[in-house]
Steps between C-alpha positions, in 0.01 A plus 500: 500500500865549596557179697575178311374300796177704510452442125523125554264492800251727323440214256307328781343782703427868457757668724421799716717811488635407843594150384673634189697747709603231750621271222686784333693562819663159457651622174660826609856376455640355179802288428613389157685176423654372180399172335666206671546673836432283804278712723507260791650158568336207675538521880586871493369680806289797394192696598433665164233395254476645149220620273595440136450816297674399180649183353499127575672302775503139607531324833687172505653232721826315447458124537743250646624393157590858408201555270263794534123491536325826417200518731342831413512774237435856616339778292409865561250524784634195684641507851831312519642352820183400682679205659676753722173557681496145633868422542702821522732373229473425132392146411611543140726710281365789294658602169411766242395344170501844333606844618262563790375779722406393852349691791635366832307536825543363851249233602395719792333725242295205382383448856379860510322456167322187623393667824360808327354330193382145586330460162836535327653250743225249424528551123878461505460184707253360244736581212788333682289187539416512128870523419573198719227302322647603163842386617351167606346469152843550341672257736234240420559568132875449543447176688222340296474644146697492178774745409269661243227548761744662743610761247142563382378538859770756574399702194138492615598609850713789372227646279238459775714700742600765246138566417429613857675833450495518120152649493397285204486141384850480353591219266856608418767556766874523546662228710852614603597151616778287355426141411716400797283711733181347357664162555579585862135595552368179340766244594626463142824555312533797264512259205175338610335841545596600146359176360170541686464863390555399137232236538248753629583729206477217245160397636365855462447564873746788531705725281855586597725781380808515718374557854156613387228235530159527336206285603348364179259244646468572871194280547680196366816581692325532837284192434806291416660565841177543704620845603302674773543878523552569872530875446197610298253499787553502876208460741477842666152454647639428847737798523439750780374841401752767405584755768 
């Protein structure tokens, strides 16, 4: 399957040849960006969305006090810039966490896809809702749980999402985020993030070797933070039939 987006969606439904071809057409162009490049800035006017083919990105907002809140991490198979559909401008800034390869496409092409393949439109809508629920989970965690729980919840969320396209139940994964970036995603300082990570290692919940994290006791980790995997299963029983 040549399309990263198709590979992600195929986790939930068996795609037809026509659906695969339509999704692949969104990835006909490629643009490469180096780590640290700002792809788009908040309030930029733009019509393009992007399918992530390679690498990690994050979307963030700058707050009134000058601090940064990372709202969303983007992996291969994700569509970046969906806020443009509603507002015609970017509601956040998008930066490459690693070297990335993106496939830009005009939002008019998404309209054609939705018209010709309503099942894909419905599935992408359902996944967008799931992502919003996951974001709400993280914001609730930031507002109402301990620093340790925030870091542990983010680890659980990352592995849940990476498993969608990994093709197997991974328990070891590379996290190319600095402690400052993890802090900006969890509302903590880099020093606090380091302390919480050490605590999770010392308690035997995770292993850590540089940026590689290993889940040693996933059941205990998820139970400690009451983590709910919003990505493993999506209700597809209501989707229209494929055309």
